[in-house]
C-alpha positions as CSV (number, residue, x, y, z in Angstrom):
1,X,125.3,76.7,97.5
2,X,127.4,74.4,99.7
3,X,129.8,77.2,100.4
4,X,127.0,79.5,101.5
5,X,125.5,76.8,103.7
6,X,128.9,76.2,105.4
7,X,129.3,80.0,105.9
8,X,125.8,80.2,107.5
9,X,126.6,77.2,109.8
10,X,129.6,79.1,111.1
11,X,127.5,82.1,111.8
12,X,125.1,80.1,114.1
13,X,126.8,79.3,117.4
14,X,125.6,78.1,120.8
15,X,124.7,81.7,121.7
16,X,122.4,82.2,118.8
17,X,118.7,82.0,119.4
18,X,116.8,80.8,116.2
19,X,113.2,81.9,115.8
20,X,111.0,80.2,113.2
21,X,107.8,81.9,112.3
22,X,104.9,80.6,110.2
23,X,103.1,83.5,108.6
24,X,99.3,83.7,108.0
25,X,96.9,86.5,107.5
26,X,95.7,87.0,111.0
27,X,97.7,84.8,113.5
28,X,101.4,83.9,113.3
29,X,103.1,81.0,115.1
30,X,106.7,81.3,116.4
31,X,109.0,78.5,117.8
32,X,112.3,79.1,119.4
33,X,115.3,76.7,119.1
34,X,119.0,76.6,119.9
35,X,121.8,75.9,117.4
36,X,121.2,72.1,117.7
37,X,117.5,72.5,117.0
38,X,116.4,71.9,120.6
39,X,113.3,73.8,121.5
40,X,113.7,76.8,123.9
41,X,110.5,77.5,125.7
42,X,106.9,77.1,124.5
43,X,105.5,78.0,121.1
44,X,103.9,81.5,120.7
45,X,100.8,82.5,118.8
46,X,100.6,86.2,118.1
47,X,98.3,88.4,116.0
48,X,99.4,90.3,112.9
49,X,99.3,93.7,114.4
50,X,101.5,96.0,116.5
51,X,100.5,94.5,119.8
52,X,101.2,91.0,118.4
53,X,104.6,92.1,117.0
54,X,105.5,93.6,120.4
55,X,104.6,90.4,122.1
56,X,107.1,88.2,120.2
57,X,109.8,90.9,120.7
58,X,109.1,90.8,124.4
59,X,109.3,86.9,124.4
60,X,112.7,87.1,122.5
61,X,114.0,89.6,125.0
62,X,112.7,87.4,127.9
63,X,114.5,84.3,126.6
64,X,117.7,86.3,125.9
65,X,117.5,87.8,129.4
66,X,116.8,85.5,132.3
67,X,114.3,82.9,131.0
68,X,116.6,80.8,128.8
69,X,116.5,77.1,129.5
70,X,119.5,75.8,127.5
71,X,122.0,78.6,126.8
72,X,122.7,82.3,127.3
73,X,121.9,84.1,124.0
74,X,123.5,87.3,122.7
75,X,122.4,87.0,119.1
76,X,118.9,86.4,117.4
77,X,118.0,85.3,113.9
78,X,114.4,85.2,112.9
79,X,113.2,83.3,109.8
80,X,109.9,82.9,107.9
81,X,108.6,81.8,104.5
82,X,108.2,84.7,102.0
83,X,104.7,83.5,100.9
84,X,102.1,86.0,99.7
85,X,102.5,89.5,101.1
86,X,101.7,89.1,104.8
87,X,105.3,88.5,105.8
88,X,106.5,91.9,104.6
89,X,104.9,94.0,107.4
90,X,106.3,91.7,110.1
91,X,109.8,91.5,108.4
92,X,109.9,95.3,108.1
93,X,108.9,95.7,111.7
94,X,111.7,93.4,112.9
95,X,114.3,95.0,110.7
96,X,113.4,98.4,112.1
97,X,113.7,97.0,115.6
98,X,117.3,95.9,114.8
99,X,116.8,92.1,114.3
100,X,118.3,90.0,111.6
101,X,115.5,88.6,109.3
102,X,116.0,85.7,106.9
103,X,113.7,83.6,104.7
104,X,113.3,79.9,104.1
105,X,112.2,78.4,100.8
106,X,108.5,77.2,101.1
107,X,109.4,74.2,98.9
108,X,112.0,73.2,101.5
109,X,109.5,73.5,104.4
110,X,107.0,71.4,102.5
111,X,109.5,68.6,101.9
112,X,111.0,68.7,105.4
113,X,107.9,68.8,107.6
114,X,107.6,65.0,107.7
115,X,111.1,64.5,109.1
116,X,110.2,64.9,112.7
117,X,107.0,62.8,113.0
118,X,106.9,60.9,109.7
119,X,103.4,62.3,109.2
120,X,101.8,64.4,106.4
121,X,100.0,66.4,109.1
122,X,100.3,70.1,108.4
123,X,99.7,72.9,110.8
124,X,101.0,76.4,111.4
125,X,102.6,75.4,114.7
126,X,104.4,72.4,113.1
127,X,105.6,74.5,110.2
128,X,107.2,77.0,112.5
129,X,109.5,74.4,114.1
130,X,110.3,73.0,110.7
131,X,111.4,76.5,109.6
132,X,113.5,77.0,112.7
133,X,115.3,73.6,112.2
134,X,115.9,74.4,108.5
135,X,117.5,77.6,109.6
136,X,119.9,75.9,112.1
137,X,121.1,73.8,109.2
138,X,121.9,76.9,107.2
139,X,119.1,76.5,104.7
140,X,117.9,80.1,104.5
141,X,118.6,83.2,102.5
142,X,118.7,86.9,103.1
143,X,115.5,88.6,101.8
144,X,115.6,91.7,99.7
145,X,113.1,94.4,100.5
146,X,114.0,97.2,98.1
147,X,114.2,100.7,99.5
148,X,114.1,104.3,98.1
149,X,114.0,104.5,94.3
150,X,114.1,100.7,93.7
151,X,111.0,100.3,95.9
152,X,109.3,102.8,93.7
153,X,110.3,101.0,90.5
154,X,109.3,97.6,91.9
155,X,105.8,98.9,92.8
156,X,105.5,100.6,89.3
157,X,106.6,97.4,87.6
158,X,104.1,95.2,89.6
159,X,101.3,97.7,89.0
160,X,102.0,97.7,85.2
161,X,102.1,93.9,85.1
162,X,98.7,93.8,86.9
163,X,97.2,96.3,84.5
164,X,98.5,94.4,81.5
165,X,97.0,91.2,82.8
166,X,93.7,92.9,83.2
167,X,93.8,94.3,79.7
168,X,94.5,90.9,78.2
169,X,91.6,89.5,80.2
170,X,89.2,92.2,79.0
171,X,90.3,91.8,75.4
172,X,89.7,88.1,75.6
173,X,86.2,88.6,77.0
174,X,85.4,91.1,74.2
175,X,86.7,88.7,71.6
176,X,84.5,85.9,73.0
177,X,81.5,88.3,73.0
178,X,82.1,89.2,69.4
179,X,82.6,85.6,68.4
180,X,79.1,84.9,69.7
181,X,77.2,87.9,68.3
182,X,79.2,89.2,65.3
183,X,82.1,86.8,64.3
184,X,82.2,88.3,60.7
185,X,83.6,91.7,62.1
186,X,87.1,90.1,62.2
187,X,87.0,89.9,58.4
188,X,86.5,93.6,58.2
189,X,89.1,94.6,60.8
190,X,91.8,92.1,61.5
191,X,92.5,93.7,64.9
192,X,89.2,95.0,66.0
193,X,90.4,96.5,69.3
194,X,93.4,98.3,67.8
195,X,91.8,100.6,65.2
196,X,89.9,103.7,66.2
197,X,87.2,103.2,63.6
198,X,86.4,99.7,64.8
199,X,86.3,100.8,68.4
200,X,83.8,103.5,67.5
201,X,81.6,100.9,65.8
202,X,81.8,98.7,68.9
203,X,80.6,101.6,71.0
204,X,77.8,102.8,68.8
205,X,76.5,99.9,66.8
206,X,78.4,96.7,67.6
207,X,76.1,94.0,66.3
208,X,74.5,93.3,62.9
209,X,71.0,94.4,63.9
210,X,72.3,97.7,65.2
211,X,74.5,98.2,62.1
212,X,71.7,97.5,59.7
213,X,69.3,99.8,61.6
214,X,71.9,102.6,61.6
215,X,72.4,102.3,57.8
216,X,75.4,102.9,55.6
217,X,75.4,106.7,56.0
218,X,75.0,106.5,59.8
219,X,77.8,104.0,60.1
220,X,80.1,106.2,58.0
221,X,79.2,109.2,60.1
222,X,80.1,107.3,63.3
223,X,83.5,106.3,61.9
224,X,84.2,109.9,60.7
225,X,84.0,111.0,64.3
226,X,87.3,109.4,65.1
227,X,88.9,108.6,61.7
228,X,88.5,111.3,59.2
229,X,90.6,109.9,56.3
230,X,91.6,106.4,57.2
231,X,88.3,104.6,56.5
232,X,86.2,105.1,53.4
233,X,83.0,103.9,51.8
234,X,84.5,100.6,50.7
235,X,85.2,99.6,54.3
236,X,81.7,100.6,55.4
237,X,80.1,98.6,52.6
238,X,82.2,95.6,53.5
239,X,80.9,96.0,57.1
240,X,77.3,96.2,55.9
241,X,77.7,93.1,53.8
242,X,79.2,91.2,56.8
243,X,76.3,92.3,58.9
244,X,73.7,91.1,56.4
245,X,75.3,87.7,56.1
246,X,76.2,87.3,59.8
247,X,75.4,84.1,61.7
248,X,75.8,85.8,65.0
249,X,73.4,85.3,67.9
250,X,70.2,87.4,67.9
251,X,69.2,87.0,71.6
252,X,70.0,89.3,74.5
253,X,71.3,92.1,72.2
254,X,70.6,95.0,74.5
255,X,72.3,93.3,77.5
256,X,75.3,92.2,75.3
257,X,75.6,95.8,74.0
258,X,75.7,97.1,77.6
259,X,78.3,94.6,78.6
260,X,80.4,95.4,75.6
261,X,80.2,99.1,76.4
262,X,81.3,98.6,80.0
263,X,84.2,96.4,78.9
264,X,85.4,99.0,76.5
265,X,85.2,101.7,79.1
266,X,87.2,99.5,81.5
267,X,89.7,98.7,78.7
268,X,90.3,102.4,78.0
269,X,90.7,103.1,81.7
270,X,93.4,100.5,82.1
271,X,95.1,101.8,78.9
272,X,95.2,105.3,80.5
273,X,96.6,103.8,83.6
274,X,99.4,102.1,81.6
275,X,100.3,105.5,80.1
276,X,100.5,107.1,83.5
277,X,102.6,104.2,84.9
278,X,105.0,104.3,82.0
279,X,105.5,108.0,82.4
280,X,106.2,107.5,86.1
281,X,108.7,104.7,85.2
282,X,110.5,107.0,82.8
283,X,110.8,109.8,85.4
284,X,112.0,107.4,88.2
285,X,114.5,105.6,85.9
286,X,116.5,108.8,85.5
287,X,117.1,108.9,89.2
288,X,118.9,105.5,89.4
289,X,122.0,106.7,87.6
290,X,121.8,103.7,85.3
291,X,119.6,105.1,82.5
292,X,122.5,106.1,80.2
293,X,124.0,102.6,80.2
294,X,120.7,100.7,79.9
295,X,119.2,102.8,77.1
296,X,122.4,102.6,75.1
297,X,121.5,98.9,74.4
298,X,119.6,98.7,71.2
299,X,116.3,96.8,71.9
300,X,115.9,98.0,75.5
301,X,113.5,100.9,76.1
302,X,112.6,103.0,79.0
303,X,109.8,100.7,80.2
304,X,111.8,97.5,80.0
305,X,114.9,99.1,81.6
306,X,112.8,100.5,84.5
307,X,111.0,97.2,84.9
308,X,114.3,95.3,85.0
309,X,115.6,97.5,87.8
310,X,112.3,97.3,89.6
311,X,112.4,93.5,89.6
312,X,116.1,93.1,90.4
313,X,116.8,96.2,92.5
314,X,120.3,97.5,92.3
315,X,122.1,95.0,89.9
316,X,125.4,95.7,91.5
317,X,124.3,94.0,94.8
318,X,124.9,90.8,92.9
319,X,128.5,89.6,92.5
320,X,128.0,88.4,89.0
321,X,125.4,88.0,86.3
322,X,124.9,84.3,87.0
323,X,123.4,85.2,90.4
324,X,120.8,87.5,88.7
325,X,120.0,84.7,86.3
326,X,119.4,82.3,89.2
327,X,117.3,85.0,90.9
328,X,115.1,84.9,87.9
329,X,114.9,81.1,88.0
330,X,117.0,80.5,84.9
331,X,119.3,78.0,86.6
332,X,119.2,74.6,84.7
333,X,118.0,71.4,86.4
334,X,117.7,67.8,85.3
335,X,116.1,64.6,86.7
336,X,118.6,61.7,86.4
337,X,118.7,58.4,88.2
338,X,120.6,55.2,87.3
339,X,120.5,54.8,83.5
340,X,117.7,57.3,83.1
341,X,118.7,60.8,82.3
342,X,116.3,63.6,81.5
343,X,116.9,66.7,79.5
344,X,117.7,70.0,81.2
345,X,115.2,72.7,81.8
346,X,115.1,76.0,83.7
347,X,114.0,75.6,87.4
348,X,111.6,78.6,87.4
349,X,112.3,79.0,91.1
350,X,112.7,82.7,90.9
351,X,110.8,85.9,90.1
352,X,108.2,85.1,87.5
353,X,107.7,88.7,86.5
354,X,111.4,89.1,86.0
355,X,111.4,86.1,83.6
356,X,108.4,87.5,81.7
357,X,110.2,90.8,81.3
358,X,113.4,89.2,80.2
359,X,111.5,87.1,77.7
360,X,110.0,90.3,76.3
361,X,113.5,91.9,76.1
362,X,115.0,88.8,74.4
363,X,112.2,88.6,71.9
364,X,112.6,92.3,71.0
365,X,116.4,92.2,70.9
366,X,116.5,89.0,68.8
367,X,114.8,91.0,66.1
368,X,116.2,94.5,66.6
369,X,119.7,94.0,68.0
370,X,122.2,92.8,65.5
371,X,124.4,90.9,68.0
372,X,121.5,89.2,69.8
373,X,120.0,88.4,66.4
374,X,123.2,86.7,65.3
375,X,123.4,84.8,68.6
376,X,119.8,83.6,68.3
377,X,120.3,82.4,64.7
378,X,123.5,80.6,65.7
379,X,121.8,78.8,68.6
380,X,118.8,77.6,66.6
381,X,120.8,76.5,63.5
382,X,124.2,75.3,64.8
383,X,125.2,71.9,63.5
384,X,125.6,70.3,67.0
385,X,122.8,70.5,69.6
386,X,120.6,73.2,67.9
387,X,118.2,74.7,70.4
388,X,114.5,75.2,70.0
389,X,113.3,78.8,69.7
390,X,112.2,79.2,73.3
391,X,115.4,77.6,74.6
392,X,117.4,80.0,72.4
393,X,115.5,83.0,73.9
394,X,116.5,81.8,77.4
395,X,120.1,81.9,76.4
396,X,119.7,85.3,74.9
397,X,118.0,86.5,78.1
398,X,121.0,85.3,80.1
399,X,123.3,87.1,77.7
400,X,121.3,90.3,78.2
401,X,121.7,90.0,82.0
402,X,125.5,89.6,81.5
403,X,125.7,92.7,79.3
404,X,123.6,94.8,81.7
405,X,125.6,93.7,84.8
406,X,128.9,94.4,83.0
407,X,127.9,97.8,81.7
408,X,126.7,99.0,85.1
409,X,129.7,97.6,86.8
410,X,132.2,99.3,84.5
411,X,129.9,102.4,84.0
412,X,130.2,102.1,80.2
413,X,127.8,102.3,77.3
414,X,126.9,99.5,74.9
415,X,129.5,98.7,72.3
416,X,128.7,96.0,69.6
417,X,132.4,95.1,69.3
418,X,132.6,94.0,72.9
419,X,129.5,91.8,73.1
420,X,131.3,88.6,72.1
421,X,134.9,87.6,72.6
422,X,137.1,86.5,69.7
423,X,136.5,82.8,70.3
424,X,132.7,83.1,70.3
425,X,132.9,85.4,67.2
426,X,134.9,82.8,65.3
427,X,132.6,80.0,66.3
428,X,129.5,81.9,65.2
429,X,131.2,83.0,62.0
430,X,132.2,79.4,61.1
431,X,128.7,78.2,61.8
């Protein structure tokens, strides 16, 4: 980090105009400073539309032309916080116009905004100058806006995550509804929303009063519509007995039945969306040129491979695997002062969806991949400093990143003999 900051400081000279922009939904604020942080001209408020974007470009060209107060500028660097999604359209416009665009960490802006006036006052105009002065100190990074096939994969990955979140929310709502009106149904089907027969019952006669009114023959007939051989009379009789002895609520049954039906329809819609998204991910993955290497790793499937590339982009844009781990927020931090020293933890200052995906991959590979299973068992049971289960999965995730980056860099397929070096193998064997 120190090396990168020093490199950036060398890039900023007395002929560099630094523009800090605070992004909002409707109106952005821009401040202009020189390499020492001295303000160049007045602040500019402009709208988040083409006319507004053209106005700030015109102001920049004006300063670089004849209206500069402090220096003559031949280079421009524009920075902003990558908060939300509003910054993307502005950044894309500037990049197309040929300007260099960088980003400033919002956490740094929040901590630095009191330096100038020793005040907690926050405003868009004030944040813009804070961003500009952080940039002149080299505290910025180059944003990554994926293009072409990686932009497709990122959108597919984000869409899939959103659909999965909605599915989880719907399932939780259905479970809460059943807990209120028919809690005994979970003794008949352990996973009520997974079996075809139980879903059919939820659609036709979900609560005890409806089940008893339908009768044993009617319930069996409903089940036979979707499950011809998997559910028999014993299961139906167990359901009838549960309905007779139910302690579920008996009020608002018709309205609860309607709500349940609508929730089931929404659930099936999102499940259909997931299937379409995953099919698109499979087709898009083949166009990256990396599918052979990624799918050769046991425990990584089409969806996780496509999701990984969608979140990371081209992995070879990183110099090493550690940079990808930091990009995910897996770098370790501690809070130590004087005699007090805390334990280490991951910073989580990175892409949350990438960490969620890597957790899913590590959990799967710890069970299905022999090498990752051995590493996981070693980490959780070693004599010195054994890790907790979640800590071990973080280490496995970072190892997966290393394997992926190495395979793609060397254009090789997965080989179990090359996963660990001889020293690591001996240590694990001894443990």
